[in-house]
C-alpha positions, 0 to 999 in steps of 0.5 A: 288326536280325537280332540282336533279330528273334528277342525281337521275333518272339515280339510280332508279334500287338502290331506287327500290332494298332500297324501296324492302329492306325497306318493308321487314325490316318494317315486318320482325319488324312488325312479332316480336310483333306477334309472341311475342303475337303469343308464349303468348297465344299459348304457356305461357298461354297454357302449352305448353311450350316446343314450347318457345325455337321455337319460341325464336330459331324464333325470333333470325331469326327475328331479324336479317333477320330484321338486314341483310335487314336493313343493305342492305335496308341502303346499297342501299340508300347510294349508290344512294344517294353518286353516284347521289351526284357524278353526282351532283358534278361532275354537277357543277364543269363543270360550274364552271368551264365553268365560265369567269375570271372575274365570280372569281374576282366577288366570293370569291374563298371560297366562293365559295368553302364553297358553292360548298361543302357544299350545296352537304352535305346538298342535299345529307344529306337530300337524305340519310336520310331526303325525303328518309327516311320520306317516308319508315318511313312513310309506317312504322307508317302505318303497324303499326297502321294496325297492333296494330289496328287489334290486339286490336282496342280498346287498339289503339285508347288508345295508339293513346289518346297520338299523340297530346302530342308526336306532339307538342313536336315534333314541341318543337324540330323542331322550335329549332332543324331549329335555331340551322340549322340557327347560323349553317348556318351562320357561315359556 
């Protein structure tokens, strides 16, 4: 990440916009179940069912706002990723062109082209779908836990009892995917 950072740094404004829209998307997403809880407590259990139309309108507005914010979030992230990879591709291309002819005698052109294209594409996936979205998912998970505990601590603790099973399932899936990715890499 340190070596790629010099290609990311010029696009910090795009990443700042991504952070802003990520937080906005998470806010709209977390407001939806809270609105359902509010409607249940104040408009369904109490005889104010005429307000359910307003609640439904607000809910639809939250869903639309979440989707628009999510679109902008992904757009800024992908744009930053593509511009970063463009700079990296130009740098690698310049590096390869600067090599002496003996370099091309030792390394087959097919292998060189495969490495140049596939390795950069792997970095692009890491940037746009891996490490960066891991940050968003971690922030979202913390926000969800805070809201859950705030709403009902006892029910939240019962929900957290399933975490060990989820961790085991994720570990099994991770190992299987790592094996598959290595096989794909060898075949490439």
